[in-house]
C-alpha positions, 0 to 999 in steps of 0.5 A, a space after each residue: 873928659 874924654 880929651 887928653 889934657 895932662 896939664 889941665 888934669 894936674 892943675 885941677 887936682 892942684 887947685 882942689 887941694 889948695 882950695 880944700 886947705 883954705 876952706 878948713 880955716 873957715 869959721 875958726 878962731 885965731 886960737 883954733 887955726 893955730 893951736 897944735 893938735 898932734 904931738 909934733 904940733 900940726 895946725 891948720 894955719 901952720 899947714 897953709 904956711 908950709 904949702 905956700 912955701 913949697 909952692 913958692 920954692 918949687 914953682 919959683 926958685 927951681 925954674 929961675 922965677 924966685 918970689 922974693 925980690 930981696 930978703 926972704 922972711 926968717 922962716 924961709 928955707 935957709 940954713 939958719 931958719 929955725 927948724 920947723 918954723 914954716 909949720 906954724 904962724 907966730 902971733 905977729 903973722 895974721 891969718 890974712 897974711 898967711 892966706 894972702 901969701 898962699 894966694 900969692 904963690 898960686 899966682 906966682 905958679 900960674 905964671 910959671 905953668 903959663 910960661 913953660 911946658 911940662 917938659 921944661 927943665 928946672 933945677 931944685 937948689 936944695 936937693 943933691 947935685 945929682 938929683 937937682 935937674 928936674 921937669 915941671 911935670 915932675 915937680 908939679 906931681 910932687 907938689 900935688 902929692 904934698 898938698 893933697 897929703 897936707 890937706 888929709 892932715 887938715 881934714 883930720 885936724 879940723 874934725 878934731 877941733 869942731 867935727 867938720 869934715 869934707 873934702 870940698 865945700 859943698 861935697 864932703 864925700 861921706 856916706 849919709 848919716 846923722 850924729 847918732 849914726 856916726 857914733 854907732 859906726 865908730 862904736 862898732 869899729 872900736 868893738 871890731 878893733 878890740 875883737 881883733 886884738 883879743 883874737 
């Protein structure tokens, strides 16, 4: 842990976020992984689909390694794609299909990491011309940030579904407490919020 390993550190945090996102699907029904739990429709399987597309675009197309040989799927980031279509799965898109695509995206990205150094130059085709040229390091940090953000969304969505929480399987990163403790904790926070509101 004391020897500098910038690429190893970045890839570890990327993989942690990937694993967390998939873990949030465990044990849930088809309905629960798809149902929208925010006014903007945030749902677990849609988050996985979105980050799969993010990885395929940023670690593939940006560095001259496109994933799709032929026509990309209809939800892919094209001008005629339905808005937000990468953030939810249709009834015909199975959990296995979306999860499988995400895992294929990991393999494709790993090929990019193996072939290139962090200072390798790529071009993001969908960014403005003056900002398109980027390094792999920049894109890796960007995708980690995006994936961790969506892992946080998944934490909240999963808690709303069935109360399950935690950072990684076997490491919830929460203080110990049974249901009664958490209920009392929530009541306390509600009381504090009301006190602050009332001055």
